[in-house]
N, C-alpha and C positions, 0 to 999 in steps of 0.2 A: 525314692519316696514319692508316693502317689496319693492324690486326693480322690478318693472314691465317692462319687456323687450318685446316691441311691434313691431312686423314685418308686421302685416297686414295693408294695405292701409286705408286711412281715409274714404273711402266709404263703408268699409265692416262692417258687424255686430260685428265681433271680435273687431274692433276698438272701437265701441260704448260700448260693454260690458266691455272692459278693463277700460275705463274712468269711467264707472258706478261703477266698483268694487274697484277702488283706494281709499285708505284711506287718511286722512289728513297728516299723517306722512310717506306716501309712495312716492317714486320717480318713474318716468316714463322715460324709454329710448327708444327713437324712433330709429328704425333701419330697414333695408330693405325698403319696400315700405311705411312704416309708416313715413319715413323722409319727404314725400310730405306734411304732416300735419304741418310742421314747415315753410312752405313758407310764406314769408312776404305778408299780404294782403289776405290770403286764408280764406275761411270760416271755414275750420278745425282748423286753428290757433285760431280763436275766441273761438272755443269749448275748445281748450287746456287752453286758458287764463282764462276761467271761472272755469275750473277744479281745484281742490286742489292739493297741493304737487308740488314738483320740477320736471322740465321737461328738459331733455337733448336730444340731437341728435347726433348720431354716424357719425362723419364727413367722415370716409371713405365710408360709404354708400351713403351719400350725394354726395360726389365727384363722386362716381360710377354712379350715376344717372344724373350727370350734373347740379345739383341744389345748389351746396354749395355757390355760390355767391348770391342765392336768399333767403337764410334762414332769418328768423326773428332775429333781434337783441336781442329779449327778451328771446330767448332760447340758453342755453349754448351748444355750439358745443364742442364735446370731441373726443379724439382719443382712441386707444385701451388701453393705459396705464391708462387713467382716468376710462375707463370701468372696468378695473380690480380693481382699487381703490373703485369704487362704489360697486362692488361685495363684497368687504371685509367689507365695511361699513354697508351694510344692511344684517340682519339676514337671509333673505331668497330671492329667486328670483322666479317670476312667468313669464313664457314664454307665449306669446300670438302670435299665428300664423294665 
């Protein structure tokens, strides 16, 4: 079980590689420019919906980009305390930049 921490934007190769490498028991945390993938009605949100595993978005990063009010209801927005809890729950992390 891995926690994938994705910072790359939805148009990047890194974003697609991360989704391809995720396992069914893995979780994905969207942070940095990856938060744009969680926008309601976006094409990248459709890609996330088909991908397996849990998806979270880091709220401070969404707020910093001014998109916090446009996030999809289907993705859990979390703060730093919840990020720490996720880090403790998963045996390892994989960072994607």
